C-alpha positions as CSV (number, residue, x, y, z in Angstrom):
1,X,-2.0,-17.6,-3.6
2,X,0.4,-15.5,-5.4
3,X,-2.5,-13.2,-6.1
4,X,-3.7,-12.7,-2.6
5,X,0.3,-12.5,-1.1
6,X,0.5,-9.8,-3.2
7,X,-2.9,-7.5,-4.1
8,X,-4.8,-8.6,-0.7
9,X,-2.9,-10.2,2.1
10,X,-6.1,-10.3,4.0
11,X,-8.6,-11.1,1.5
12,X,-9.7,-14.7,3.1
13,X,-10.7,-12.9,6.9
14,X,-12.1,-9.3,5.3
15,X,-15.9,-8.8,4.8
16,X,-15.2,-6.6,1.3
17,X,-13.3,-4.4,2.4
18,X,-10.1,-4.1,4.5
19,X,-10.1,-0.7,6.8
20,X,-6.2,-0.8,7.5
21,X,-5.4,-0.9,3.9
22,X,-7.8,2.3,3.1
23,X,-6.0,4.0,5.5
24,X,-2.8,3.3,3.7
25,X,-3.8,4.3,1.0
26,X,-5.0,7.7,1.7
27,X,-2.0,8.1,3.7
28,X,-0.2,7.3,1.0
29,X,-2.1,10.1,-1.4
30,X,-2.0,13.0,1.1
31,X,2.2,12.1,1.9
32,X,3.0,11.5,-2.1
33,X,4.0,8.1,-1.3
34,X,3.9,6.5,-4.6
35,X,4.7,3.3,-2.5
36,X,1.8,2.9,-0.4
37,X,-0.2,0.3,-2.4
38,X,-3.8,0.7,-3.1
39,X,-6.8,0.4,-0.5
40,X,-9.3,-1.9,-2.8
41,X,-9.8,-5.4,-2.0
42,X,-10.4,-8.1,-4.7
43,X,-13.9,-7.5,-4.2
44,X,-13.7,-4.2,-4.9
45,X,-11.9,-4.8,-7.9
46,X,-14.2,-7.5,-9.2
47,X,-16.9,-5.1,-8.9
48,X,-15.4,-2.0,-10.1
49,X,-14.4,-4.1,-13.3
50,X,-17.9,-5.4,-13.7
51,X,-19.1,-2.5,-13.4
52,X,-16.7,-0.8,-15.7
53,X,-17.6,2.8,-13.2
54,X,-13.9,3.8,-14.0
55,X,-15.1,7.7,-12.7
56,X,-12.2,9.0,-10.0
57,X,-14.7,10.5,-7.6
58,X,-15.2,10.5,-3.5
59,X,-18.6,9.1,-5.1
60,X,-17.3,6.3,-7.1
61,X,-15.2,4.2,-3.8
62,X,-18.0,4.8,-1.4
63,X,-20.6,3.1,-3.3
64,X,-17.7,0.4,-4.2
65,X,-17.2,-0.3,-0.3
66,X,-21.3,-0.5,-0.1
67,X,-21.3,-3.1,-3.0
68,X,-18.3,-5.1,-2.0
69,X,-19.3,-5.6,1.7
70,X,-23.0,-7.2,0.4
71,X,-21.4,-8.8,-2.6
72,X,-19.7,-10.4,0.1
73,X,-22.5,-11.3,2.1
74,X,-24.4,-13.3,-0.4
75,X,-21.2,-15.2,-2.4
76,X,-17.9,-17.1,-0.9
77,X,-14.8,-15.9,-1.5
78,X,-14.0,-18.9,-3.9
79,X,-16.2,-17.8,-6.4
80,X,-15.1,-14.1,-6.2
81,X,-11.5,-15.7,-6.7
82,X,-12.9,-16.9,-9.5
83,X,-14.8,-14.8,-10.7
84,X,-11.9,-11.9,-10.6
85,X,-9.0,-14.4,-11.9
86,X,-11.0,-15.2,-15.1
87,X,-11.8,-11.5,-15.4
88,X,-8.7,-9.4,-15.4
89,X,-7.1,-8.0,-17.7
90,X,-3.5,-9.3,-18.8
91,X,-2.0,-7.9,-21.3
92,X,-1.6,-9.2,-24.5
93,X,-5.6,-9.3,-25.5
94,X,-6.3,-11.4,-22.4
95,X,-8.2,-11.7,-20.5
96,X,-8.3,-14.0,-16.9
97,X,-5.4,-16.1,-16.5
98,X,-6.1,-19.5,-18.9
99,X,-6.0,-17.4,-21.3
100,X,-2.7,-15.1,-20.3
101,X,-0.9,-18.6,-19.4
102,X,-1.8,-19.6,-23.2
103,X,-0.1,-16.3,-24.6
104,X,3.0,-15.8,-22.2
105,X,3.8,-19.4,-21.9
106,X,2.2,-21.8,-24.3
107,X,0.4,-23.7,-21.3
108,X,-2.3,-25.0,-19.8
109,X,-3.5,-22.7,-16.6
110,X,-3.2,-26.1,-14.7
111,X,0.1,-26.7,-15.6
112,X,1.9,-23.3,-14.9
113,X,4.7,-23.7,-12.5
114,X,4.6,-21.3,-8.9
115,X,7.6,-19.0,-10.8
116,X,4.9,-19.1,-14.3
117,X,1.9,-17.9,-11.9
118,X,3.9,-15.1,-10.3
119,X,5.3,-13.8,-13.5
120,X,1.5,-13.9,-14.9
121,X,0.0,-11.9,-10.9
122,X,3.1,-9.3,-12.0
123,X,1.3,-8.1,-15.0
124,X,-1.9,-7.3,-13.3
125,X,-0.8,-4.2,-11.8
126,X,0.3,-2.5,-15.0
127,X,0.0,-4.9,-17.6
128,X,1.7,-2.4,-20.4
129,X,4.7,-1.8,-17.8
130,X,5.1,-5.4,-16.6
131,X,3.9,-7.2,-20.0
132,X,7.7,-9.2,-20.3
133,X,7.2,-8.9,-24.2
134,X,8.2,-5.0,-23.8
135,X,10.8,-4.2,-25.4
136,X,10.9,-0.4,-24.6
137,X,13.9,0.3,-22.1
138,X,13.5,2.5,-19.4
139,X,15.3,3.1,-15.9
140,X,13.1,1.6,-13.5
141,X,13.9,0.8,-9.6
142,X,17.4,2.0,-10.6
143,X,18.1,-0.4,-12.9
144,X,17.8,0.3,-17.3
145,X,15.0,-2.7,-17.5
146,X,13.3,-3.9,-20.6
147,X,9.5,-5.6,-20.3
148,X,11.2,-8.7,-18.8
149,X,13.5,-7.7,-16.5
150,X,10.5,-5.3,-15.3
151,X,8.5,-8.0,-14.8
152,X,11.4,-10.2,-13.1
153,X,11.4,-7.7,-10.6
154,X,7.6,-7.5,-9.9
155,X,7.6,-11.3,-9.6
156,X,10.5,-11.7,-6.9
157,X,8.0,-9.5,-5.0
158,X,5.3,-11.2,-5.4
159,X,7.6,-14.6,-4.7
160,X,8.9,-12.9,-1.8
161,X,5.5,-12.1,-0.9
162,X,4.6,-15.3,-0.7
163,X,6.9,-16.9,1.3
164,X,7.1,-14.0,4.0
165,X,2.7,-14.9,4.0
166,X,3.5,-18.4,4.9
167,X,2.5,-19.6,0.8
168,X,5.7,-20.8,0.4
169,X,8.4,-23.0,2.3
170,X,11.8,-21.4,1.7
171,X,12.4,-24.5,-0.3
172,X,9.7,-23.8,-2.8
173,X,11.3,-19.9,-2.7
174,X,14.2,-21.2,-3.9
175,X,13.4,-23.2,-6.7
176,X,11.1,-19.8,-8.0
177,X,13.5,-17.6,-8.0
178,X,15.5,-20.0,-9.4
179,X,13.6,-20.6,-12.4
180,X,14.5,-19.3,-15.7
181,X,11.2,-17.6,-17.4
182,X,10.8,-19.0,-20.6
183,X,8.3,-17.0,-22.6
184,X,6.8,-18.6,-25.4
185,X,4.4,-16.1,-27.5
186,X,1.6,-18.2,-27.6
C-alpha cells in the first residue's frame, strides 16, 4: 500500500500506462517543475528493471509503454507487484524489500510496522539520498538533514499519501507518524 500510494496511486486501475501521470511529468519537464514527479507506472518500472534498458530516449520510453500494456494483458497486478518489490534496489546492496527489511531494521519483512514499511519505500526514490545511514548532511527541503532526516521527510510524505488515499485511518496514521525509527545495521 505504501508503495502504490507514493509511486503509482492508480496502479490497481490502469492497464500498464497512466496517461494522466505521463502528461503531468511531461508538463513538469517542459516547465522545469522538478516536483511534478515521474510518469512511469510500476509496471513500466518493472519492465525497465528487468530489461536493464536505461537509455534516456524517446524510443526506449515508447517501447516501455507498449511492453507495459502487453505485460498487463498477460500477468495480474499481484504478480507485477510481487516481482517489482522483489527486484527494486533499496541501497546497501539490497535488491527487494525482504533483504532491505533485514538490512535496515534487522527484521523479517512480515514483522515490519507501517512506519517501517513507509521508511523502506521512501528509499526507492533515490537510495543514496534517502539512505537513513548516510551521515552526509546538506540542505534538503529547507533544512540541514542527514540521511535519517531525509528519509524521515519522505516517510512522512508516504504516510500522508497513504492516509489521503484511504490506506490508513487517522489513528493508524498518527501511530505510524509517532513511531520512533530504530535502524539496525542488519
